[in-house]
N, C-alpha and C positions, 0 to 999 in steps of 0.2 A: 504493498499499499504508500507504505513512502517509497518509494522509487516510485514508482507512478505519478505522487507527490511534484516530484523535483521534477518529472519530465514535464508536466502540465505549467508547473514555473516558468521552467527554460525556456519554453514554445512562447509562452505571453512574453517574455523579458526581450525576445528576438522579435517581436511580432507591433509596430504601432496600434495597429487597431485587433485585437480579437474579439471575432463575432459566433453571437451564441446563435446557438444553429434555431432556424423560426419551425412554428408550425404547421406540419403537412395541413392542408386547405385543397377543396374541391374545382371542379369548374366554374360552382357560384362563391366562393370562397368563402364556404361554411367547412366549421375546421373537422380533422378525418384525424377517426379513432386510431394510435400505434396498435399495436398486436399486442391482447392484453390488458389493455389500458379500457375497457368501456366498460360503461357502467353495465348493470342486471339490467339486461332485456336486450341491449344489443344498441340501448342509448348514450348518449353521448350527453357529458353533464358543462356545458363550456360560458365562456361568459358573451358580453355583446362580441359583434366581429369587429378587428380591428378594423381602425381606419388612419392609423398615424403612416407614413411617410418613412417611418423609419426603417433602416435595413434590416431590423429586428427588434422582439419585445425590451432583449436587452444587449447596449452593448457595453466593451472595455475597455477602454484607452487606455496602456501603456505605454513609457517615456520618463516619467519624469522617477530621477534619479533619489527619489526621497519622498517624502510624507507630502504630500499637498494638500493646501492649508484655503487654499479658495478656488471657488468656479464662479464663473457669468456666463448667461446666455447674452450673442452680441443682438440689438437692437429690432432686427428682423427676426433671429434663429438659427438663422445658417450659420453660426459660427458661436463655439467655443471655445473661455477661454480661463488659461487656469492659474493656478501660482503655487510654487512648493517650494520643499527647504534646503531645495537642490539651486535654490538662487535665485530662477527663471522661470519666463511663463512659455505656454507652450498656447496657441494655436489651433483647433483640431476644426474642422469641417463637419457638421453634423452629424451629414445623408451622405450613401452612400455608404463608404467601409471605416469614413469620420475617420481622415487623415490626418495629420500631424503636418498640416504645411508653411506653420514657422515658428522659430524657435527665437524669444526674445529672450537676450542676454545684457546686460546689461551694472542690476544691481549685486552685492558684498555678501549680501547675506538673504535668510531668508524672505517668500516674498509673503507675505501674510494676510494679504486682501487687493482686490483688482476691481474697477471696477470699467465698463463702456464709459469713454462721454463721444457722443454717435454713434459713430457706422464707420468711424473706421482709425478713432482715438480709445487709447484708455490709460487711465491713471490707477499706478498702483501704491501698496508701500509696504514696508520693508524694512525690517531687526537692522540694518545699513543704516538707518536711522534718514534717509531718504524718503520722496515722494518721487515715483518719474513718469511723466507724461510720454505714450507713445504712440508713435504712428504706426498701426498695425497691418498697413498695407506691404509695409517693406522691412517691419520689423524694426523698426532707423526708433532711437531714442529722441527726443523733442527737446527734450529739459527737465532736469534734476531740482529742485525743490533742498534746499539745505539751510538749516536752522535749528532745528530738531534736537537732541543734546543725549536720546539716546534710544532706544529701539523707536520707532513709530507702530502702535497697534491697529491702526485702522484710518479710512482716508474714501472722500465722499465728490465728487464729483459734482454740482448744481445743473440739470437739467436745459433752465433756459438764463443762463448767466458765466459771464469766463471767471467760476471761482472753485476754488476746490479747496476741503475745509480736513484740519489731519488731526489727526490726535495720541499723544505717547505717554511715553515712560514718565518722562521729566516733568509729568505733570498739567504740559497747558494744550493748546490747541490753538491752532497754528491757522491762518483762511492766507491762502494763495491765490494771485489775481494770475490765469494762465499761461495770460500774455505776457510777463514779469517773471520775473527767477526771483523777487526780492517780497519778504512776507509784508501782510499788506494789515493784519492784525493779531494779536496775543490775547486769546484767553488762559487766564490765569487757573490754576484747582486747586484744593489741599493735595489729593491723592492722585496719582498715574489715568491717563485720558483712555479708556478700554475701546470708546464707539462713539463714531461719529457720526452727521447727519445737516443736511440741507435742506431749504424747501428747496421750489424749480427755481424763483425769480432773485432768489440766494440772497432771503434777507432776510434769514434763520437761520439759525445755527444749532443744531442737539446735538449734546454729547452726554455719554455714559462715563462710568467714573468706578473706581473703584472701590468707595463707600457706599455705592450703589444708589446715589443720588443721577435720578437726568435732568440737565440744565437746560433751559431755553435761554440762546443769548439771540436778541435782536441789535444787525450790523449797522442801523442805522444809526447808533448809539454807540460813543464814544469811551462813556467808563470802563469798557469792557468787564460790567458787570453782568451777571443773569438775572434773566427778567420775571422768569420760571425754577422752580425746583422742584421734583416732582420726584416726591422722597414716599418707599413704599417696599421698596428691594429690601434684603438683607444679607447681599453679596454682593458681587462684583455683578455692574452694567457688562453684557458682553453684544448689546447689537439695538438698537434704534432706529428707526424709519416713523417718517412719514406718510401719512395714511392720505390716502385720493381725495378728502372732501372737499363741498362749496367751502368757499371762503370763509363763508361765517361761519363755518366750525371746522377750523384745525386742528387736527387733534396725529398725536404720538405712538407709538408703537413702540416696545422696550421689552427689553429680557434677560433675567437672571441667566447668571450659570448653574445649568440645569446636574443635578447630582454629585450637588457638590458640598454646602449646607442647606437647612434644612428649605430655603427657598431658591425656587425650583421656577418659576414662574412668566407667563407672558401678559401686560400687564395697558392698557389703551388707554388713555385721556385725553379727553377733551379741550383743551390748551385752552380754549375761550372761558373758562367754566372755573379754572386755576389762578 
């Protein structure tokens, strides 16, 4: 059994994409039972017919040399971008054989978070203390944002504004203008910042911290102080995202580290009521 497992692992390492076996169907697309799998009476119990254009229901993408920390689909869903502890980002085709079509190199430590910025650019955060802006068509690095003095844990671009926010172990969140290299604003925190996000228009920044608090900043104010503090988590906030609600009811969703201490919750807050 061990020899067989070792052979399978070697096969996966040699291929950039291992495709799972597809289910058998007849001319009409209905599932065909394999030998010995039909239920009593010869009837096959199956779920809804597949409508996906993927090559198989399950695909294994092999290519990174270490743990994968982040994965994001492109806005159109035709590409997939992954970041790894091996310091690289890999670009994959979503359809067909899911080939690895591009490798983005430039970070000197683990890539911990990546986001698409439109259909042709991406933003990454790394433990090398840097935030990077990439051209995913060429694999070239457009710009590096330097300023953090410790690991960068999170990054997030604004959808409709030339803005990126990042947060790190140096207990600050930094706001960057994608058009220049210099930091536009520094938001101090009492402990390391573990999660960041921004509104689509780039006017508000949402941060999660080791102290379990979610903070909301209005970038139109120059005092650097949060306009809201959302408390309730008992441990590290590991992620937050504003929901897509009408402007009259802005809201944020945030979560704490699961399976670590008693708080493993996902919370939704109506920001207008806080």
